[in-house]
N, C-alpha and C positions, 0 to 999 in steps of 0.2 A: 246677407246670405238669407236665404229662408230656411225653415225648421221642417217645413216638410217637402223631400223632393220628387214629386211621385216615380216610381217604378213600378215594375209588372207584380203586379199581387198575386196573391194568391189564389182564385176560382173556388165557391167552393160550392156545391148542389150538400139541399139535406131531402133525403125519401123518407117519412114517416105517415101514417093513417094519422095519427093522433094530433090531433089540433096544437097539443096543450103543449106535449111535448117539442112541435112544431117549432111553437113560440119562442121554447125554453132557448129549444137548439140554436135560434137562429136572435138572441139574444146570447146567447153563452159568445156564438160566435164574432156579433157585433162591440164586446166586450177588449174581445182579444185581436182585431183587427183583421179578420177576415173578409175577405169580398165574396156576401152570396149573391149568384145569380141562378141561382132557383130553388122554389120546394115543392115539393112533389106530393101528392098522397099516395097515392102508389107506382108500384116496379115497374111498371109498363110504360104510364107517362116520363119516365124520371130518363128510359130505354129511350124512348126518340128526341126526349131534348139531349142523350148523351150519345145519340145514333149520327149529330152535325154539333157537335159544343162538345166543346172537351176544359177538364176538370180538374185542377192539383188535389179540392179535399174534393172525397163522396163522404157521409155519413149515413150509414145507412144502417132503418130497422130489417130487419127480420119475418116477421110474424104479419106479414098485409096481404089486401084482396088480389086472387092472381098471384101474378109471377110473384116468390120469396124476393127477400130481397139478397138473397146471399145467391138465387139462381141469376141476378141483375151483378154480383158480384164478381160472376165469372165470362161477362161480358165487355169488360168496358176497358179503357184501354191501361196499357200495363207501368204506365208509369203516376196514375192516378191512386192516390194515394186512400184506401178504406178505413170507416174506422166502426165496428157494425155498437151497437145501440138498440138493444132491445132489457129486458125484462126477464130470460128463463138463459140460464147460465146455462142448459144447457146444449146448444147453435156454437158455445165456444175453439173444442173442435176439430169440428167444419169452418168457424172462419178461420182459424187460421192456416185451414190447410190450404183453403185458396192466395194466399201471402195478406191478411188485413194486417194493419199498421200496429190497432186494439181492438180491446172490445169490454167496451162500460157496458153496465148491466143499470138501469133504472131504480129507480130515479138518480139523475147522474147530477153529482157536483158543479163546481165551476173547478174549483180545486182539481177532480179526478180530469176535468173536461181540458184544463190548462194545460198537465202531465200527457197527456193522446196529442194537441197540439202542437206541444215539443218534437212528442215522435211524429209526430208527419212534418214537419218543420227540418226537423234532419236527413229524412226519407226524403224532402226534396232538396234541400239543401246540396245533397250530390247531382244534380245536374239543370243547379241552379245556380250560378255562380251572383248573383243578381245578390245574395240574401250573405254571400261569406265578407264581406267587405266590413269597411270598421274604419272612423276618422274622428280625432279629435280638435277643439280649439280649447285654449288659456282655462274655460273655466266649462263646457260642458264636456261631451262626447256626438256623437253621430253613430248609431249603430243600426244597419239598415234590418229595418223587422216590421214586420204589420204591412208591407207593401210599399213603403218606404223610408226613407232617410232621418226619420225618430231623431230632435237633439233633447239629450239628457242632461238634465242638470245637475252638475255633478253634486253641490250643496243638495239637493234631493235623494239621494241617494244613500240608501238604509247598510245594503250589504246584498253580497256580489255572491254565491252560491254557482258551485262550478257543476259537471256534471259532461266530463271526457272531456268532448270536444264543443262544447256547449257553456252558455252560459247563462244561469235568467238575475237580471240587473231588475233589484227590488228597491221600487220608491215608494216614497210614500203615495203614491198615487194609486199602483200599478205595479203589474213587473210586466219585463221585455224581455224573449227570448233572443236566445242573436249566437249563431253563430263562429265562435272564436273564446277561443281557450284563454283560464286564467291569467298565462305569461305573458300574454300579449298585451291584456290590455290594461295589469300591472304599471307596464309602460309609457301608458296614458294619463293616470293617475299619478295626483299628489304624492310624495313619500308622507308630508304635514300634519297631511289627512288621514288619509287613508290605512287600513295595517293588517296582513295578510294573517290567520291566527291557526289557519287550519291549511292543509291542502282543495277542501273541498269549499272555504270559505273567505271571502273578503270583506272588510266592514267598515263605518265611519267613522272614526271614532267617538266623536260627537255627537250617533250615532246612540251609543251604549249606554245604556240606562245602572248597571250590574256588574262587575264583575268577578267570578268565584275563583272555585283551586281552580279546577280546569273547562272554565264553559263562561263567554260574559254573556250578556243579555241583550238585543237586540229589537225593537220595535215588538216585547213580550216573546222574543222566539226566545230562545238557551239553545246559542251555535258552540259547538265544542274546542275548545285550544287547543291544537297538537302540539306536544312536546315540543317540537322543534321550531317550533310559533313562539314561545312561552317568551324567549328574550326579546324576540321584536314588539312584544305588545309591552312588554315589562319600558322599553325604550322609552314609548309615548306615556307612559304613567310617571318615568324618571324625570319628561320634560316640563308637566304642569306644576 
């Protein structure tokens, strides 16, 4: 079975007159698995492209020669998720008034960018069922993410973080954003390897480097242990 089965990708466009900003955003898009179909130095060029091409995700600067990013945002298709990238916080009220998904202040970190992508995928997932399926086999799970059905080896998973109806699966190499619930994914994980320690966190037990009174440490990150989950964690320790 192939580990990558192509499905419809998230088509992404970047509009920014700063070449360094475009380069950084393009790199972040690649690292997050987004399909960049266009990069533009001004809003007018992007408007011409968008008049005949649809994108799922638009990364948009505000201050550019000629047409502003906010003017362009008011013209794009309603099902296009827009994230504003700017160095000026004063544009935030106007940006959210026109329905942008997120507002990023430059310079943008990869962690903050990933959070924005998380929000975009949630928005797109409501109209794109291809992102919502989850499958598994004996040693791995398959998740529809980043435009493909991706195999994730269970042995590489360090922890899983829940955010409402969305998960972030953290592995040693990267993190995956998946439209699923913690309850659903736990049904596919071996109980002798994974333990839920909090309403929002499940960890792979052999990735735990330290156990404190109210937390565990996984990949140098301190994860809280909820009161209702302490017994489950204790049972894993007792099994050693």
